[in-house]
C-alpha positions in Angstrom: 28.6 14.0 94.9 28.8 11.4 97.7 27.9 8.5 95.4 30.1 9.5 92.6 32.9 12.0 93.6 34.4 14.0 90.9 31.3 13.8 88.6 31.1 17.2 86.8 27.4 17.1 86.2 26.7 16.6 90.0 29.1 19.5 90.9 27.4 21.8 88.4 23.9 20.8 89.6 24.7 21.3 93.3 26.4 24.6 92.9 23.5 25.7 90.7 20.9 24.8 93.3 22.9 26.7 96.0 23.2 29.7 93.7 19.4 29.7 93.0 18.8 29.6 96.8 21.2 32.6 97.1 23.5 30.5 99.4 26.6 31.8 97.7 28.9 31.1 100.7 27.8 27.5 100.7 28.3 27.2 96.9 31.8 28.5 97.3 32.4 26.0 100.1 31.4 23.2 97.9 33.9 24.3 95.2 36.6 24.6 97.9 36.0 21.1 99.4 38.8 18.7 98.4 36.4 15.8 98.3 34.6 17.5 95.5 37.6 17.8 93.3 37.2 16.9 89.7 39.7 14.8 87.7 42.6 17.0 86.7 41.9 17.6 83.0 41.4 20.8 81.1 37.7 20.5 80.7 37.1 19.9 84.4 39.4 22.7 85.4 37.6 25.1 83.1 34.2 24.0 84.5 35.5 24.5 88.1 36.8 28.0 87.2 33.6 28.9 85.5 31.5 27.9 88.4 33.8 29.8 90.8 33.6 32.8 88.5 29.8 32.6 88.5 29.6 32.6 92.3 32.1 35.5 92.6 30.1 37.5 90.0 26.9 36.9 92.1 28.7 37.9 95.3 29.9 41.1 93.6 26.3 41.9 92.4 25.2 41.8 96.0 28.0 44.2 97.0 27.2 46.5 94.1 23.6 46.7 95.3 24.9 47.8 98.7 27.1 50.4 96.9 30.3 48.7 98.1 32.1 49.3 94.9 35.7 48.5 96.1 35.0 44.9 97.4 32.8 44.2 94.4 35.5 45.3 92.0 38.0 42.9 93.6 35.6 40.0 93.3 34.9 40.8 89.7 38.6 41.1 88.9 39.1 37.6 90.4 36.2 36.2 88.4 37.6 37.6 85.2 40.9 36.1 86.0 39.3 32.7 86.2 37.3 33.1 82.9 39.2 35.7 80.9 37.2 35.0 77.7 33.8 35.6 79.3 32.5 38.8 77.6 29.7 39.5 80.1 31.9 39.2 83.2 34.3 41.6 81.6 31.4 43.9 80.7 30.3 43.9 84.3 33.8 44.6 85.5 34.1 47.4 83.0 30.7 48.9 84.1 32.1 48.9 87.7 35.2 50.8 86.5 32.9 53.4 84.9 31.0 53.7 88.2 34.3 54.6 89.7 35.0 57.2 87.0 37.8 55.1 85.4 36.8 54.9 81.7 40.4 54.1 80.6 40.4 51.0 82.9 37.0 49.9 81.6 38.2 50.1 78.0 41.4 48.3 78.8 39.4 45.4 80.4 37.4 45.0 77.1 40.5 45.3 74.9 42.2 42.5 76.9 39.1 40.4 76.4 39.3 40.9 72.6 43.0 39.7 72.8 41.9 36.6 74.8 39.2 35.7 72.3 41.4 36.4 69.2 44.2 34.2 70.6 42.9 30.9 69.3 40.8 32.1 66.4 43.0 34.3 64.2 41.7 32.8 61.0 38.0 32.4 61.8 37.4 35.2 64.3 34.6 37.0 62.3 32.5 33.8 62.4 33.1 32.7 66.0 30.1 33.4 68.2 32.3 34.1 71.2 34.1 36.8 69.1 30.7 38.4 68.3 29.7 38.4 71.9 33.0 40.0 73.0 32.7 42.6 70.2 29.2 43.4 71.3 30.2 43.7 75.0 33.1 46.0 74.1 30.8 48.1 71.8 28.4 48.6 74.8 31.3 49.9 76.9 32.6 52.1 74.1 29.1 53.6 73.7 28.9 54.2 77.4 32.2 56.2 77.2 30.9 58.2 74.2 33.2 56.4 71.7 30.4 55.9 69.3 32.7 55.5 66.3 34.4 52.6 68.1 31.0 51.0 69.0 30.0 51.3 65.3 33.2 49.7 64.2 32.8 46.7 66.7 29.2 45.9 65.7 29.8 46.3 62.0 32.6 43.6 62.2 30.0 41.2 63.5 28.5 39.3 60.5 25.0 40.4 59.8 23.8 36.8 60.2 25.1 36.8 63.8 23.7 40.2 64.8 20.9 40.0 67.3 18.1 42.7 67.6 20.0 44.2 70.5 23.2 44.4 68.4 21.3 46.1 65.5 19.7 48.6 68.0 23.2 49.4 69.4 24.6 49.9 65.8 21.7 52.2 64.9 22.0 54.2 68.1 25.8 54.5 67.9 25.7 55.6 64.3 23.2 58.4 65.2 25.2 59.4 68.2 28.4 59.4 66.1 26.8 61.7 63.5 25.6 64.0 66.3 29.1 64.1 67.8 30.6 65.1 64.4 28.4 68.2 64.3 30.6 69.6 67.1 33.8 69.4 65.0 35.2 72.5 63.4 34.1 73.0 59.8 31.4 70.3 59.9 28.5 70.4 57.6 25.9 70.3 60.4 22.8 70.3 58.2 24.1 67.3 56.2 25.1 65.3 59.3 21.8 65.9 61.0 19.9 64.9 57.9 22.0 61.6 57.8 21.3 61.1 61.5 17.5 61.4 61.0 17.7 58.9 58.1 19.6 56.4 60.2 17.2 56.9 63.2 14.3 55.8 60.9 11.3 55.6 63.2 13.1 55.1 66.5 11.4 57.9 68.6 14.2 58.1 71.1 16.8 58.7 68.4 14.6 61.1 66.5 14.2 63.0 69.7 18.0 63.3 70.0 18.3 64.5 66.4 15.5 67.1 67.0 17.2 68.4 70.1 20.5 68.6 68.3 18.8 71.1 65.9 17.6 73.1 68.9 21.0 73.0 70.4 22.1 74.7 67.1 19.3 77.2 67.6 17.4 76.1 64.6 14.1 75.2 66.3 12.0 74.9 63.1 14.1 72.1 61.7 14.2 70.3 65.0 10.4 70.3 65.4 10.1 69.3 61.7 12.0 66.0 62.5 9.1 64.8 64.8 6.5 66.3 62.5 7.7 64.2 59.6 7.6 61.1 61.8 4.1 61.9 62.9 3.0 62.4 59.3 4.5 59.0 58.4 2.4 57.4 61.1 -0.9 59.1 60.1 -0.9 62.1 62.5 -0.4 62.6 66.2 -3.7 60.9 67.1 -2.2 57.6 65.9 0.8 57.8 68.1 1.3 56.7 71.7 0.7 59.5 74.3 4.4 59.4 75.3 5.4 60.4 71.8 2.8 63.2 71.7 4.1 64.4 75.0 7.7 64.4 73.7 6.4 66.6 70.7 4.8 69.0 73.2 8.1 69.1 75.2 10.0 69.9 72.0 7.6 72.7 71.0 8.0 74.1 74.5 11.8 74.0 74.3 11.6 75.6 70.9 9.2 78.2 72.4 6.8 77.7 69.5 3.9 78.8 71.6 1.4 79.1 68.8 1.7 75.5 67.9 1.9 74.4 71.5 -1.3 76.3 72.2 -3.0 74.0 69.7 -1.5 70.8 71.1 -1.9 71.3 74.8 -5.7 71.2 75.1 -6.0 67.8 73.4 -3.3 66.4 75.7 -4.8 67.9 78.8 -8.2 66.4 77.8 -6.9 62.9 77.8 -8.5 60.9 80.7 -5.6 59.3 82.4 -1.9 60.1 82.8 0.5 58.2 84.9 2.4 60.1 87.5 5.5 60.7 85.5 3.7 61.8 82.3 1.3 64.0 84.2 4.2 65.7 85.9 5.9 66.4 82.6 2.7 67.8 81.0 2.1 70.0 84.0 5.6 71.4 83.7 5.1 72.0 80.0 1.8 73.8 80.6 3.4 76.0 83.3 6.3 77.0 81.1 3.8 77.9 78.3 1.9 80.1 80.8 5.1 81.7 82.0 6.1 82.7 78.5 2.6 84.0 77.7 2.7 86.1 80.9 6.2 87.3 80.1 5.1 88.4 76.6 2.2 90.5 78.0 4.5 92.1 80.6 7.2 92.9 78.0 4.4 94.7 75.9 3.6 96.9 78.9 0.4 95.0 79.7 1.4 94.3 83.2 -2.2 94.2 84.7 -3.2 91.6 82.1 0.0 89.7 82.8 -0.7 89.6 86.5 -4.3 88.5 86.0 -3.2 85.6 83.8 -0.4 84.7 86.3 -3.0 84.3 89.0 -5.1 81.8 87.0 -4.7 78.3 88.3 -2.1 76.1 86.5 -3.1 72.8 85.0 -2.0 69.5 86.6 -1.0 70.7 90.1 -2.1 67.4 91.5 0.7 65.7 89.6 3.3 67.9 91.2 4.8 68.0 94.7 3.8 71.0 96.8 7.4 72.3 96.4 7.5 72.0 92.6 4.0 73.6 92.4 5.3 76.5 94.4 8.3 76.8 92.1 6.2 76.9 88.9 3.8 79.3 90.4 6.7 81.5 91.6 8.2 81.5 88.1 4.9 82.6 86.5 4.6 85.4 89.1 8.1 86.5 88.3 7.3 86.7 84.6 4.3 88.9 85.5 6.7 91.2 87.5 4.8 90.4 90.6 7.9 90.0 92.7 6.1 89.9 96.1 3.6 87.2 94.8 6.6 85.2 93.6 8.3 85.5 97.0 5.1 84.3 98.8 4.8 81.3 96.5 8.5 80.3 96.8 9.3 80.8 100.5 7.1 77.9 101.7 8.4 75.7 98.8 12.0 76.3 99.9 11.1 75.3 103.5 9.7 72.0 102.1 12.7 71.4 99.8 15.6 73.4 101.2 18.1 71.6 99.0 16.3 72.4 95.7 18.7 74.5 93.6 15.9 75.7 91.3 13.9 77.0 94.2 16.8 78.8 95.7 17.7 80.5 92.4 14.2 81.6 91.7 13.6 82.9 95.3 16.9 84.8 95.1 15.7 86.4 91.9 12.5 87.4 93.5 14.4 89.0 96.5 16.8 90.8 94.2 14.0 92.3 92.0 12.5 93.8 95.1 15.9 95.2 96.3 16.0 92.8 99.2 19.8 92.5 98.9 20.6 90.7 102.1 17.9 88.0 101.5 19.0 87.6 97.9 22.7 87.3 98.8 21.8 84.6 101.5 20.3 82.5 98.7 23.3 83.1 96.4 25.7 82.2 99.2 23.9 78.9 99.8 24.0 78.2 96.1 27.7 79.0 95.9 28.5 76.5 98.6 26.3 73.7 97.2 26.4 73.9 93.4 28.9 71.4 91.8 31.6 72.9 89.7 30.5 70.9 86.6 26.9 72.3 86.8 27.4 74.9 84.2 23.7 75.9 83.7 23.1 76.4 87.4 26.3 78.3 87.9 25.4 80.7 85.0 22.0 81.2 86.7 23.9 82.0 89.9 26.1 84.4 88.0 23.0 86.3 86.7 21.6 86.4 90.3 24.9 87.9 91.7 24.9 90.5 89.0 21.3 91.5 89.7 21.8 91.7 93.5 24.5 93.2 92.7 27.5 91.4 94.2 29.8 92.2 91.3 33.1 91.1 92.9 31.7 87.7 93.8 30.1 87.5 90.3 33.5 88.3 88.7 35.2 85.6 90.7 32.5 83.1 89.6 32.9 84.2 86.0 36.6 83.5 86.1 36.0 80.1 87.6 33.5 79.3 84.8 36.0 80.5 82.2 38.7 78.2 83.6 36.4 75.2 83.6 34.6 75.9 80.3 37.0 78.1 78.3 35.4 77.5 74.9 31.7 77.6 75.9 29.8 80.3 74.1 27.3 80.9 77.0 30.1 81.2 79.6 31.9 83.7 77.4 28.8 85.7 76.8 27.9 85.9 80.5 31.5 87.0 81.2 31.3 89.6 78.5 28.0 91.0 79.8 29.4 91.2 83.3 32.4 93.1 82.2 30.2 95.5 80.1 27.9 96.1 83.1 31.0 97.3 85.0 32.0 99.6 82.0 35.1 97.4 81.2 34.4 97.5 77.5 37.8 96.3 76.2 37.6 93.1 78.3 33.9 92.6 77.3 34.9 92.9 73.7 37.6 90.3 74.1 35.0 87.8 75.5 32.4 88.6 72.8 35.0 88.0 70.1 36.0 84.7 71.7 32.4 83.6 71.8 32.0 84.6 68.1 34.7 82.2 67.1 33.0 79.1 68.5 32.0 76.6 65.8 29.0 75.4 67.7 27.2 78.7 67.4 24.1 79.0 65.3 23.7 81.8 62.8 21.2 83.6 65.2 23.7 83.4 68.0 26.5 84.8 65.9 24.3 87.6 64.6 23.5 88.6 68.2 27.1 88.4 69.2 28.1 90.5 66.2 25.5 93.1 67.3 27.0 93.3 70.7 30.5 93.6 69.3 29.3 96.4 67.0 27.6 98.2 69.9 30.9 98.3 71.8 32.9 99.3 68.7 30.4 102.1 68.2 31.7 103.7 71.4 34.8 104.5 69.4 32.9 106.5 66.8 34.0 110.0 66.0 31.5 112.5 64.6 30.7 116.2 64.1 27.3 117.8 64.3 25.7 121.2 63.8 22.3 122.7 63.7 20.3 125.9 63.8 18.0 126.6 66.8 15.4 129.2 66.1 14.2 130.8 69.4 10.9 132.7 69.7 9.3 133.7 73.0 6.7 136.4 72.6 6.0 138.6 75.6 6.7 142.4 76.2 8.8 143.5 73.3 12.2 144.9 74.2 11.9 143.6 77.8 10.8 139.9 78.3 10.5 138.8 74.7 13.3 136.7 73.3 14.1 136.1 69.6 17.1 134.8 67.7 19.0 131.7 67.0 21.9 129.5 68.2 24.2 127.6 65.9 25.8 124.7 67.9 28.8 123.1 66.3 30.3 120.1 68.1 33.1 117.7 67.5 33.2 114.4 69.4 36.3 112.3 69.7 36.4 108.9 71.4 38.5 108.1 74.4 38.9 104.4 73.9 35.7 102.7 74.7 34.9 104.7 77.8 33.5 107.9 76.4 34.1 111.0 74.2 35.8 114.3 74.5 34.0 117.2 72.9 34.6 120.7 71.6 31.7 123.1 71.4 31.8 126.3 69.4 28.3 127.8 69.3 27.4 131.0 67.5 24.6 132.9 69.3 22.5 135.9 68.2 19.7 137.1 70.4 17.5 140.1 70.7 14.5 141.1 72.7 12.8 143.4 70.2 12.5 147.2 70.4 12.0 148.9 73.8 8.5 150.4 74.1 8.4 154.1 73.0 6.4 154.9 76.1 8.5 155.4 79.2 5.5 154.4 81.4 5.4 151.0 79.7 9.1 150.6 80.1 9.3 151.8 83.6 9.9 148.2 84.9 13.1 147.9 82.8 16.6 148.7 83.9 16.8 152.0 85.8 14.0 153.7 83.8 11.8 154.3 86.7 14.6 156.0 88.7 15.2 158.8 86.1 13.0 161.6 84.7 11.1 160.9 81.5 13.4 163.2 79.6 16.3 160.8 80.1 14.4 157.9 78.4 15.8 157.6 74.9 13.5 158.7 72.1 15.1 156.5 69.4 14.3 152.8 69.3 16.5 150.7 71.6 16.9 147.0 70.9 18.6 144.9 73.6 20.9 142.4 71.9 23.4 139.7 72.6 25.7 138.5 69.9 28.7 136.3 70.4 29.7 132.7 71.0 29.7 130.0 73.6 32.7 127.7 73.7 33.4 124.6 75.8 35.4 121.5 76.1 34.7 118.4 78.1 34.2 114.7 78.4 31.0 112.6 78.5 31.2 108.9 79.2 31.2 106.4 82.1 32.0 107.4 85.7 33.4 110.9 85.9 32.1 113.6 83.4 33.3 117.2 83.2 33.3 120.3 81.0 34.5 123.9 81.2 33.8 126.8 78.9 32.8 130.4 78.4 29.3 131.6 78.0 28.5 134.8 76.2 31.8 135.7 74.5 31.2 139.1 72.9 27.9 139.7 74.8 27.3 142.2 77.6 28.1 139.6 80.2 30.6 136.7 79.8 30.6 133.9 82.4 32.8 130.9 83.1 30.7 127.8 83.2 31.3 124.1 83.6 30.6 121.0 85.7 32.1 117.8 87.2 29.9 114.9 88.0 30.1 111.2 88.8 27.5 108.6 88.1 26.8 104.9 87.7 24.2 102.9 85.8 23.2 99.4 86.9 20.2 97.2 86.2 18.8 97.8 89.6 19.9 101.4 90.3 21.4 104.4 88.6 22.6 107.7 90.1 24.6 110.8 89.3 26.0 113.5 91.6 27.1 116.9 90.2 28.7 120.2 90.9 27.9 122.6 88.2 27.9 126.2 87.1 25.3 126.8 84.4 23.6 129.8 82.7 20.0 130.8 83.1 18.8 131.1 79.6 15.1 132.0 79.9 15.4 135.6 78.8 17.9 137.9 77.1 18.7 139.6 80.4 19.5 136.3 82.3 21.3 134.8 79.4 23.4 137.5 77.8 23.0 140.5 80.1 21.8 143.9 78.9 22.6 147.6 78.8 20.5 150.0 80.8 18.9 152.3 78.2 19.6 155.4 80.3 23.0 154.9 81.9 24.4 152.3 79.6 25.5 150.2 82.5 25.4 146.4 82.2 23.5 144.0 84.4 22.2 140.4 84.1 24.0 137.3 82.8 22.9 135.0 85.6 24.6 131.7 86.4 23.5 129.0 88.9 26.4 127.5 90.9 25.5 124.5 93.1 25.3 120.8 93.7 22.7 118.3 92.5 22.0 114.7 92.2 19.6 112.1 90.8 18.8 108.5 91.7 16.6 106.1 89.7 15.4 102.6 90.3 13.1 100.2 88.5 10.1 98.7 90.4 8.7 96.0 88.2 7.5 97.6 85.0 7.8 101.1 86.6 10.8 103.3 86.7 11.1 105.9 89.5 13.5 108.7 90.1 14.3 111.4 92.6 16.4 114.4 91.9 17.3 117.6 93.7 19.7 120.5 93.5 20.6 123.6 95.5 22.3 126.5 93.8 23.5 130.1 94.3 22.3 132.4 91.5 24.5 135.3 90.7 24.7 137.8 87.9 26.4 141.1 87.2 24.7 143.8 89.3 22.0 141.3 90.1 21.0 140.5 93.7 22.3 137.1 94.8 19.6 134.4 95.2 19.3 130.8 96.2 17.3 128.0 94.5 16.1 124.7 95.8 14.6 122.3 93.3 13.2 118.8 94.0 11.5 116.4 91.6 10.0 112.9 91.9 8.9 111.0 88.8 7.5 107.7 87.8 6.8 106.2 84.4 6.2 103.0 82.6 5.8 101.6 79.1 2.1 100.9 78.4 2.6 99.6 74.9 5.5 98.2 72.9 6.2 96.4 69.7 9.3 95.7 67.6 9.6 99.3 66.3 8.2 101.7 68.9 6.8 102.1 72.4 4.5 104.4 74.3 5.4 105.6 77.8 3.3 107.5 80.3 4.4 109.0 83.6 3.8 111.6 86.3 6.2 114.1 87.8 5.9 116.2 90.9 8.2 119.2 91.1 8.8 121.7 93.9 10.9 124.9 93.7 11.8 127.4 96.3 13.8 130.6 95.7 15.2 132.9 98.4 14.1 136.0 96.6 11.8 136.8 93.8 14.0 138.3 91.1 11.7 137.5 88.2 11.5 141.1 86.8 13.7 143.1 84.4 14.6 146.2 86.5 18.1 146.9 87.8 19.1 144.2 90.3 16.6 141.7 89.0 17.7 138.7 86.9 14.8 138.3 84.4 14.4 134.6 85.5 11.3 133.0 87.0 11.9 132.8 90.7 8.7 132.4 92.8 8.9 132.0 96.5 7.4 128.6 96.0 6.2 126.6 93.1 4.5 123.2 93.0 3.5 121.4 89.8 2.2 118.1 88.7 3.1 117.1 85.1 1.5 114.1 83.2 3.7 113.3 80.1 3.0 110.9 77.3 5.8 109.9 75.0 5.9 107.9 71.8 9.1 107.0 70.1 10.7 104.4 67.8 12.5 103.6 64.7 11.5 102.1 61.3 14.2 101.5 58.8 16.2 104.8 58.5 13.6 107.0 60.2 13.5 107.5 64.0 11.0 109.7 65.8 10.0 111.0 69.3 6.8 112.8 70.2 6.2 114.0 73.7 3.3 115.9 75.1 2.5 116.9 78.7 -0.2 118.6 80.7 0.8 120.3 83.9 -1.0 121.8 86.8 0.8 124.3 89.1 0.4 126.4 92.2 2.8 129.2 92.9 3.4 132.2 95.3 5.7 135.2 94.9 7.0 137.5 97.5 6.9 141.3 97.2 10.2 142.7 95.9 11.8 146.1 95.3 12.3 147.5 91.9 16.0 147.8 92.7 16.9 145.3 95.3 20.1 146.1 97.1 20.2 149.7 95.8 18.5 152.1 98.2 19.6 155.1 96.1 17.7 154.0 93.0 14.7 153.0 95.2 14.7 156.6 96.5 15.0 158.1 93.0 12.1 156.1 91.8 10.0 157.3 94.7 10.9 160.9 93.8 9.7 160.2 90.2 6.2 159.4 91.6 6.4 155.6 91.5 5.8 153.1 94.2 8.8 150.9 93.3 7.6 147.6 94.7 6.4 144.5 92.8 3.4 143.1 94.7 3.2 139.6 96.1 0.9 137.2 94.5 -0.5 133.7 94.4 -1.8 131.7 91.5 -2.7 128.5 89.9 -2.5 127.5 86.3 -2.4 124.8 83.7 0.3 124.4 81.1 0.8 122.4 77.9 4.0 121.3 76.2 4.8 119.5 73.0 8.1 118.2 71.6 8.5 116.4 68.4 11.7 115.1 66.8 12.3 113.2 63.6 15.7 112.0 62.2 16.5 110.3 59.0 19.8 108.4 58.3 20.4 109.3 54.7 23.7 107.5 54.4 25.9 105.6 57.0 27.7 108.9 57.4 24.9 111.5 57.2 21.8 112.0 59.4 19.5 115.0 59.2 16.8 115.9 61.8 14.4 118.5 63.0 12.8 119.3 66.3 9.9 121.5 67.4 9.4 122.5 71.0 6.3 124.3 72.3 5.4 125.4 75.8 2.1 127.1 76.6 1.0 128.6 79.9 -0.5 131.8 81.1 2.6 133.9 80.9 5.1 131.7 79.2 4.9 130.7 75.5 8.3 129.9 73.9 8.6 128.2 70.5 11.9 126.7 69.5 12.7 125.1 66.1 15.9 123.1 65.5 17.3 121.7 62.2 20.4 119.6 62.6 23.0 117.5 60.8 25.3 114.8 62.0 28.3 113.5 60.1 30.0 110.2 61.1 33.7 110.2 60.5 35.0 107.1 58.8 35.2 104.4 59.7 31.5 104.3 60.6 31.1 102.1 63.6 28.0 103.5 65.2 24.7 101.6 65.0 21.5 103.3 64.3 20.0 104.8 67.5 16.5 103.7 68.5 15.6 107.3 69.2 16.6 110.6 67.5 19.6 112.4 68.9 19.3 116.2 68.3 22.4 118.3 68.6 22.5 120.1 71.9 23.6 123.7 72.4 26.3 124.2 75.0 23.9 126.6 76.8 21.5 123.7 77.4 24.0 121.4 79.1 
């Protein structure tokens, strides 16, 4: 430069050396020195501007590496102003705009570049190399902004002879991505578009992976997996492919949950000698997810012990994972095994190591919620609520599920509304909102969300089928029906006294109240009798007032205690408050007003119901209908229990547990008042389950205490079992299910009991009758006693849905113990009133007599 000032080659060389040495400030100083000015002609000016632009671009790169986007942007804008036709400077400026989330500015920069290049080449622009470069640069930016159609258009306008391999790769990728984007449009032929995308992708594994995952997004996993399997077949099988491709295939099988095929693929992959850190980490995750699903399947089938044993087996590839991620995967597997405490113990140390890991927080919150640790679970949910970004839909939906499980329903509802505002047409968001509304018994709003989800074009056939089933289940709540049956009653004991024979004919009409529940009207015909009184007065002396009168007063002709009449009632059964009121025993010796009002709630983590009720005691003719004394003709009996009760139930892993209790005052006509306390604790679990049926086993411990023993049939007694104390352990087994139109339920139980009874007068509360009995030569006292026993019970129900309107069923109930052996047979019919909305029930639903409410 000193020897020959203004020599362009020297200026280019000096600036180039300074740039290579990263002395950018010095390079710019050389360009700014007046002594180094070039002759004032267009070529020299262009060279000077190009050199300055190069230095500015390099300075901006340094700023970009330091994440100083604003200053870098200003330098790039100045550089582009110096060389407006430079496609790659414009590309770099456009990429910076994209980093600043300004896609419209990025596209505008490239469009202006096209205008600059086209300015002097209007007739030859397809053949000009600079035109091809600018089109390629703009195509890259269009692709980065998901304008794949625009990218395809740009590259296709470049003559094939000028297309570089990079251009061809962009064209292929953009064509595939454009076809995939078209599958999201309304009315698109998805199958045809994805087939075209697979054809364009050829053997590019990245593009085939995108096509395969598009099938999975449409919930057609078989076709997605087939995309990679066809590629592997073209290449001679998986063994001929790079391990990265085989790993992608395993990841696809895992996402598709094709665990049978994955079970065959994993051992070969795990046996390979060397994985790099990233691949080993991916394979370890796939193996853990496979284990999680296997454990979950065992637990869902009721095989919890086997599930927990499998969950405790070491996971493959833990050395490839961080301690925190290893804890996460172990915790998820323990959750699948319903080992909530084990999951908690695996996850808590992991959260301490990685406190900002969203997945860990979500999983730990789930483990807390499953154990009923509400405060700890809500603490995790609160952290997540404060740290999850509003665009993170998947994580926010997981948080919504956690809030619902805690439950924190008001917070969950607010989050659901936020998601609906941000993602108004997203199927999963709509479905989560619908399920949340349904969990709170807001069926009309739930139905609105389900219907909105059903209209989304991106849904697969399976998703739409599931949504349709949910819609039908809610619509079924508006079903009206009538049902009737015949209950044949047979309890053999002492004829005329404690035996009970006859039938009830329940007739019930059910009318919906919106989606919330049903009003009902019961009109039941009842005919009962106890058989003929014994002809011997001595055998009948424990009945009515017989023992208080001389033998001559006892009727010689047969006397058959009877109760014929009707039971009627109206009420409501549904969500929240339930009630009914009616008359029991119209036309019988004793008629009683009965009814109840209750309130309950069912949630995934808890259910309960509280009740105030007045109900009949139906174990004998005397307690149910009342009876006439055979000597005086006076009426006594007709006992009702008036009191309060409640029940609470809660799941514990695969077990369900419940506690219930009641306290009641027992009253009847000319029957001594009594009190009754009943407590019951029960636990049960499914031990086997398949797609059509399940087997459940359980245990129940019951305790009763009565204020007085009024079990006998003499005047003042009620004819109902009322020991001083009663303790029993019952072990039930239940098998139920449905196959096609047939549903069934079989329940058997063994019980072991211990009871004690107090001594009681023949005629409690009536000293006159007691004295009369003494004068007749009796000792009118029932002795106290204690005893133990074993009982057996069996209940079987079958129901067949002959037509959408008509179902017929039958039920047999047997109870056998030392002094109690009733047999009841029921035949019933149910008629669905058009339109038929109700879905088939998974279990039979026998009609219930009003007396059994």
